[in-house]
C-alpha positions in Angstrom: -110.0 146.8 68.2 -113.3 144.6 67.5 -114.3 144.4 64.2 -116.3 143.0 61.5 -116.4 139.0 60.5 -117.6 139.0 57.1 -121.5 139.7 55.7 -123.7 138.8 58.1 -127.0 139.2 55.9 -128.4 141.2 53.0 -132.0 142.8 52.6 -134.0 143.4 50.3 -137.5 144.8 50.2 -140.1 143.4 47.5 -143.5 143.4 46.9 -143.7 140.1 46.3 -141.0 138.5 49.1 -142.0 134.8 48.3 -141.6 135.1 44.6 -138.5 137.2 44.8 -136.7 134.4 47.3 -138.2 132.0 44.6 -136.2 134.2 42.0 -133.0 133.9 43.8 -133.7 130.5 44.1 -134.3 129.4 41.0 -132.4 131.6 38.5 -128.5 132.1 41.0 -129.4 128.4 42.8 -128.9 130.3 46.1 -130.5 127.8 48.6 -131.2 129.6 51.8 -133.5 127.6 54.3 -137.0 128.7 56.1 -134.8 131.6 58.1 -133.2 133.0 55.0 -129.4 131.0 56.1 -127.6 130.4 53.4 -124.0 129.1 53.8 -121.7 130.4 50.5 -119.1 128.7 49.5 -115.6 130.6 50.9 -114.1 132.9 48.8 -112.8 137.4 48.7 -115.9 139.3 49.2 -115.3 142.8 48.6 -116.1 145.9 50.3 -116.1 148.9 48.2 -118.1 152.5 48.1 -118.7 154.2 45.1 -118.9 158.6 43.8 -123.1 159.1 44.5 -123.5 160.2 40.6 -122.4 156.6 39.7 -124.4 155.0 37.1 -122.9 151.4 38.2 -125.6 149.5 39.6 -127.6 150.5 36.9 -130.7 153.0 38.3 -129.6 156.1 40.3 -132.4 155.3 42.5 -130.5 152.0 43.8 -128.0 152.9 46.9 -126.3 149.4 47.0 -125.8 146.6 44.8 -125.2 142.9 45.8 -122.4 141.0 44.1 -122.1 137.0 44.0 -119.2 135.3 43.1 -120.0 132.6 40.6 -117.5 130.3 38.9 -118.5 129.7 35.3 -119.8 133.4 34.7 -120.5 132.4 31.1 -122.9 129.3 32.1 -124.3 131.4 34.6 -125.3 134.8 32.1 -126.5 131.6 29.4 -128.6 129.9 32.3 -130.2 133.2 33.4 -130.9 134.0 29.5 -133.0 130.9 29.4 -134.6 131.2 32.2 -136.2 134.9 30.9 -134.1 136.6 33.0 -132.8 140.3 32.4 -129.0 139.8 31.9 -127.0 142.8 31.1 -125.6 142.2 27.0 -121.9 143.3 28.4 -119.7 141.9 30.1 -116.3 143.4 31.6 -112.9 142.0 32.3 -109.9 143.0 34.8 -106.6 142.2 34.4 -105.7 140.5 37.9 -109.5 140.8 39.7 -112.1 138.5 37.1 -114.8 138.9 35.0 -117.7 140.8 35.8 -122.0 140.0 34.5 -124.7 142.1 35.0 -128.6 140.9 36.4 -132.0 142.7 37.3 -133.8 140.3 39.4 -137.9 140.7 38.8 -137.6 143.9 41.3 -135.6 145.7 39.7 -133.3 145.4 41.5 -128.9 145.2 39.3 -126.3 142.3 41.0 -123.6 142.0 39.2 -122.0 138.4 39.1 -118.1 138.0 39.5 -116.4 135.2 38.4 -112.8 135.9 40.4 -109.4 135.6 38.5 
């Protein structure tokens, strides 16, 4: 059986695509080239489904949520707050899985940040 090898891309609609790309670069350090090609560090990727009525993604109109692995969750959240980003106050610890925090991008998309255990 043929199977997928990994995430090949994640695409977002935006009112101002250039400004949203700049936010991901400036606030999260996501360096992509002019074609959007980004070479993330190797590591685990989680693929999970949620109940249709979940509030975990923030807004019920948001159908998917991007999760980024980070090395130091506290440092990333502090960096985002210093740049005026909309960062959730709460974090979550899951034994054996890691720590989680959330930020909402300027277009209203909730993003999960994960520091693996």
